[in-house]
C-alpha positions as CSV (number, residue, x, y, z in Angstrom):
1,M,0.0,0.0,0.0
2,I,1.4,3.4,-1.0
3,V,1.2,6.1,1.6
4,M,1.3,9.8,0.6
5,M,2.8,12.1,3.1
6,V,2.5,15.9,3.0
7,R,5.2,18.1,4.6
8,N,5.8,21.8,4.6
9,I,9.2,22.9,3.4
10,S,10.5,23.6,6.9
11,Q,9.4,20.2,8.1
12,A,10.8,18.5,5.0
13,K,14.2,20.2,5.6
14,A,14.3,18.9,9.2
15,E,13.1,15.4,8.3
16,L,14.8,14.9,4.9
17,S,16.7,11.7,5.8
18,A,13.4,10.2,7.2
19,L,11.5,11.3,4.1
20,I,14.0,9.8,1.8
21,E,13.6,6.5,3.6
22,E,9.9,6.7,3.2
23,V,10.4,7.3,-0.6
24,R,12.8,4.3,-0.7
25,K,10.0,2.1,0.8
26,G,7.7,3.1,-2.1
27,N,5.8,5.9,-0.4
28,E,5.2,9.3,-2.0
29,V,6.1,12.6,-0.2
30,I,4.5,15.9,-1.2
31,V,6.4,19.1,-0.3
32,A,4.2,22.1,0.3
33,K,4.7,25.8,0.7
34,A,2.1,27.6,2.8
35,G,0.0,24.4,2.6
36,K,0.0,24.3,-1.2
37,P,1.8,21.4,-2.9
38,V,4.9,22.5,-4.9
39,A,6.9,19.3,-5.3
40,R,6.6,15.5,-5.3
41,M,9.3,13.1,-4.1
42,V,9.1,9.6,-5.6
43,A,11.7,6.9,-5.9
44,Y,14.1,7.2,-8.8
45,R,13.7,4.2,-11.2
46,G,16.3,5.1,-13.8
47,P,15.6,5.1,-17.5
48,A,12.7,3.0,-18.8
49,R,15.1,1.0,-21.0
50,P,18.7,1.4,-22.0
51,R,19.4,3.5,-25.0
52,T,21.0,1.9,-28.1
53,P,23.3,4.2,-30.0
54,G,22.8,4.1,-33.7
55,S,19.4,2.4,-33.5
56,M,17.9,4.9,-36.1
57,A,20.8,4.3,-38.6
58,G,19.5,4.5,-42.1
59,E,16.1,6.0,-41.0
60,I,17.2,9.6,-40.7
61,W,18.4,11.8,-43.6
62,I,19.9,15.2,-43.3
63,A,20.0,17.5,-46.3
64,P,23.5,18.5,-47.5
65,D,22.6,22.2,-47.1
66,F,21.2,21.7,-43.6
67,D,23.8,24.2,-42.0
68,T,23.3,26.8,-44.8
69,L,20.9,29.7,-44.0
70,P,18.8,31.2,-46.8
71,E,20.1,34.6,-47.8
72,D,17.1,36.5,-46.3
73,M,17.6,34.7,-43.0
74,A,21.3,35.4,-43.0
75,E,20.6,39.1,-43.5
76,A,18.0,39.0,-40.7
77,F,20.6,37.6,-38.3
78,G,23.3,40.0,-39.4
79,M,25.5,37.3,-41.0
80,R,25.4,38.9,-44.4
81,E,25.1,42.5,-45.6
82,P,21.6,43.5,-46.9
83,G,21.2,43.3,-50.7
84,R,24.4,41.4,-51.2
């Protein structure tokens, strides 16, 4: 059974180690300021699945002129003199 605990910031500061232990047990801690929730503490589970570098190889294409700005945009960013 998951228990949700609510603590004001000052309480949370004073009880941080105990609150982390509660989170490690699977409970949820809500940190509030003036009685209004502002943050939620939950256990860190890590990434959902490991990333595989290069898994999109052959599925993505980048145009050869990708890094080249059109002349009007280069002018707008001051990278080329107007009318040149």
